[in-house]
KOLGU-653517 format. One record per residue (C-alpha): residue in one letter; x, y, z. Coordinates in steps of 0.5 Angstrom, whole numbers, padded with zeros to 4 digits, always signed. Layout:
N
aXYZ/...
//
This chain:
291
x-0232-0085+0280/x-0232-0086+0288/x-0228-0091+0291/x-0230-0095+0296/x-0226-0101+0300/x-0226-0106+0305/x-0222-0106+0311/x-0221-0110+0318/x-0217-0105+0322/x-0216-0098+0324/x-0210-0098+0321/x-0212-0099+0314/x-0218-0094+0316/x-0213-0089+0316/x-0208-0090+0311/x-0214-0091+0305/x-0218-0085+0308/x-0212-0081+0308/x-0210-0083+0301/x-0216-0082+0297/x-0222-0087+0299/x-0229-0084+0299/x-0231-0090+0304/x-0229-0096+0308/x-0233-0102+0309/x-0232-0108+0314/x-0235-0114+0317/x-0239-0115+0324/x-0233-0115+0329/x-0234-0123+0330/x-0228-0127+0330/x-0231-0132+0325/x-0232-0127+0320/x-0227-0126+0314/x-0222-0120+0314/x-0226-0117+0320/x-0225-0113+0326/x-0223-0116+0332/x-0226-0111+0337/x-0232-0107+0336/x-0229-0100+0339/x-0224-0101+0333/x-0230-0100+0329/x-0233-0094+0332/x-0225-0091+0332/x-0226-0092+0324/x-0233-0089+0323/x-0231-0083+0327/x-0224-0082+0323/x-0228-0082+0317/x-0233-0077+0319/x-0228-0072+0321/x-0225-0073+0314/x-0232-0073+0311/x-0232-0080+0308/x-0238-0085+0309/x-0238-0092+0312/x-0241-0098+0311/x-0242-0105+0315/x-0242-0111+0311/x-0247-0116+0313/x-0247-0119+0306/x-0248-0127+0308/x-0253-0131+0309/x-0254-0131+0317/x-0258-0136+0321/x-0264-0133+0325/x-0261-0134+0332/x-0256-0129+0330/x-0261-0123+0327/x-0261-0120+0334/x-0254-0120+0335/x-0253-0116+0328/x-0259-0112+0330/x-0256-0109+0336/x-0249-0109+0333/x-0251-0105+0327/x-0256-0100+0331/x-0249-0099+0336/x-0245-0097+0330/x-0251-0093+0327/x-0250-0089+0333/x-0244-0087+0332/x-0244-0085+0326/x-0244-0091+0321/x-0248-0089+0314/x-0250-0096+0312/x-0251-0103+0312/x-0249-0108+0306/x-0254-0113+0306/x-0255-0120+0302/x-0260-0123+0305/x-0268-0121+0304/x-0270-0125+0310/x-0265-0120+0314/x-0267-0113+0311/x-0275-0115+0312/x-0272-0117+0320/x-0269-0110+0320/x-0276-0107+0317/x-0280-0111+0322/x-0275-0108+0328/x-0276-0100+0325/x-0268-0100+0324/x-0267-0095+0318/x-0260-0094+0314/x-0258-0093+0308/x-0258-0100+0305/x-0254-0103+0300/x-0255-0109+0296/x-0249-0114+0296/x-0246-0116+0289/x-0249-0124+0292/x-0256-0121+0291/x-0260-0124+0286/x-0261-0117+0283/x-0260-0117+0275/x-0266-0112+0272/x-0269-0106+0274/x-0275-0110+0277/x-0271-0114+0281/x-0268-0107+0284/x-0275-0104+0285/x-0277-0110+0289/x-0271-0108+0294/x-0272-0101+0293/x-0278-0103+0297/x-0274-0106+0302/x-0270-0100+0303/x-0264-0101+0299/x-0262-0095+0296/x-0255-0097+0293/x-0254-0103+0289/x-0248-0107+0287/x-0248-0110+0280/x-0246-0117+0279/x-0240-0118+0274/x-0245-0122+0270/x-0249-0116+0268/x-0246-0113+0261/x-0246-0105+0261/x-0252-0105+0255/x-0257-0109+0260/x-0255-0104+0266/x-0257-0097+0263/x-0264-0098+0266/x-0261-0100+0273/x-0256-0094+0274/x-0262-0089+0271/x-0266-0092+0277/x-0261-0092+0282/x-0254-0091+0285/x-0249-0096+0283/x-0243-0100+0285/x-0238-0104+0281/x-0232-0108+0283/x-0226-0107+0278/x-0226-0112+0272/x-0219-0112+0272/x-0218-0114+0279/x-0224-0118+0281/x-0230-0122+0278/x-0235-0126+0282/x-0236-0132+0280/x-0242-0135+0278/x-0245-0138+0285/x-0252-0139+0288/x-0253-0133+0293/x-0257-0136+0297/x-0252-0141+0299/x-0248-0140+0306/x-0241-0143+0303/x-0240-0138+0297/x-0232-0138+0298/x-0226-0143+0300/x-0226-0141+0308/x-0233-0139+0309/x-0237-0141+0315/x-0237-0149+0315/x-0233-0149+0308/x-0227-0152+0311/x-0230-0158+0313/x-0232-0159+0306/x-0228-0163+0301/x-0230-0159+0295/x-0233-0152+0294/x-0240-0152+0294/x-0245-0149+0290/x-0240-0150+0284/x-0245-0151+0279/x-0249-0144+0279/x-0255-0142+0276/x-0259-0146+0271/x-0261-0143+0265/x-0266-0147+0259/x-0263-0153+0262/x-0256-0152+0262/x-0251-0148+0266/x-0250-0141+0266/x-0243-0139+0266/x-0240-0132+0266/x-0237-0130+0259/x-0230-0131+0258/x-0225-0125+0258/x-0219-0122+0258/x-0216-0116+0260/x-0218-0112+0254/x-0225-0114+0254/x-0225-0113+0262/x-0222-0106+0261/x-0228-0104+0256/x-0233-0106+0261/x-0230-0101+0266/x-0230-0096+0261/x-0237-0098+0259/x-0240-0097+0266/x-0236-0091+0267/x-0239-0087+0261/x-0246-0090+0264/x-0246-0087+0270/x-0244-0092+0275/x-0242-0088+0281/x-0237-0092+0285/x-0231-0097+0284/x-0231-0103+0289/x-0225-0106+0292/x-0226-0113+0296/x-0223-0113+0303/x-0218-0119+0305/x-0213-0121+0309/x-0207-0120+0305/x-0206-0112+0306/x-0200-0111+0302/x-0205-0114+0295/x-0211-0109+0298/x-0206-0103+0298/x-0204-0105+0291/x-0211-0106+0288/x-0213-0100+0292/x-0207-0096+0288/x-0209-0099+0281/x-0216-0097+0282/x-0214-0090+0283/x-0209-0090+0277/x-0215-0093+0273/x-0220-0088+0275/x-0215-0082+0273/x-0215-0085+0267/x-0223-0085+0266/x-0223-0078+0269/x-0217-0076+0264/x-0223-0077+0258/x-0219-0082+0254/x-0223-0085+0248/x-0225-0092+0249/x-0219-0096+0245/x-0214-0091+0249/x-0217-0093+0255/x-0217-0100+0254/x-0210-0101+0251/x-0207-0097+0257/x-0211-0101+0262/x-0210-0107+0260/x-0203-0107+0258/x-0202-0104+0265/x-0205-0110+0269/x-0202-0114+0265/x-0195-0112+0268/x-0197-0112+0275/x-0195-0118+0279/x-0200-0120+0284/x-0196-0127+0285/x-0191-0123+0289/x-0196-0122+0295/x-0198-0129+0296/x-0206-0132+0297/x-0211-0126+0298/x-0214-0130+0304/x-0208-0134+0307/x-0203-0129+0309/x-0204-0125+0315/x-0203-0117+0314/x-0197-0115+0316/x-0196-0109+0312/x-0193-0103+0316/x-0198-0098+0312/x-0195-0091+0315/x-0189-0093+0312/x-0192-0093+0305/x-0196-0086+0306/x-0189-0083+0303/
//
């Protein structure tokens, strides 16, 4: 599988593109955005570097934005596309419709937070121009065969990232999100309703999660995704783990052998030494790690 990773600086783009990433993605250059570039020119430089190395780039517009922001986002995306941007990750149907109305064409990628849980939903998004789909953590391999056959798909590495069950059309989907810091509790905590009851993700352990990764690989999912974050050291570690697990998959181990090797490897990793994913400012010297 190919690897796509979220970044926030040219230094990170240089490190990951030279060390095995097939694609980088990033948020718009606005100071309020989570783990985002500070300047648009730095995004342009990252796009040009990726082009030079024959790698791909995506602009992640995977939030619910106010209507008055659409014009800025469209102009931003168009400038980046003019510099070689390959595609745009979109979560909001209204933003997709706006891009179509304004005749902005790109390779659109669905966010994990889209309500896209089956092939019929995929067909709806395909009509809006979406060409690649991020599978939600709640979708099981046995339910995804038709989805994977219908279009190119992406998945987060289950052992490293499981998106919790959230309402996808809420503005405040994660701690620290736009406006969320003013709230005392995390909004949208209840999640979806199914038959009058809260629908929750399956409880799982590392063996179950490693099995999911193996099954989706065999099913034909083409991309592994690593979430962007402020903690650069943790991001580098997750990237290295993803590359290792991907190599294990490519070696052709049987399911039992892979699950045991992957789960026991992850169990030995001490992520606590990196601190919180979103509260520690980046300070890693990536160039020193390239050796």
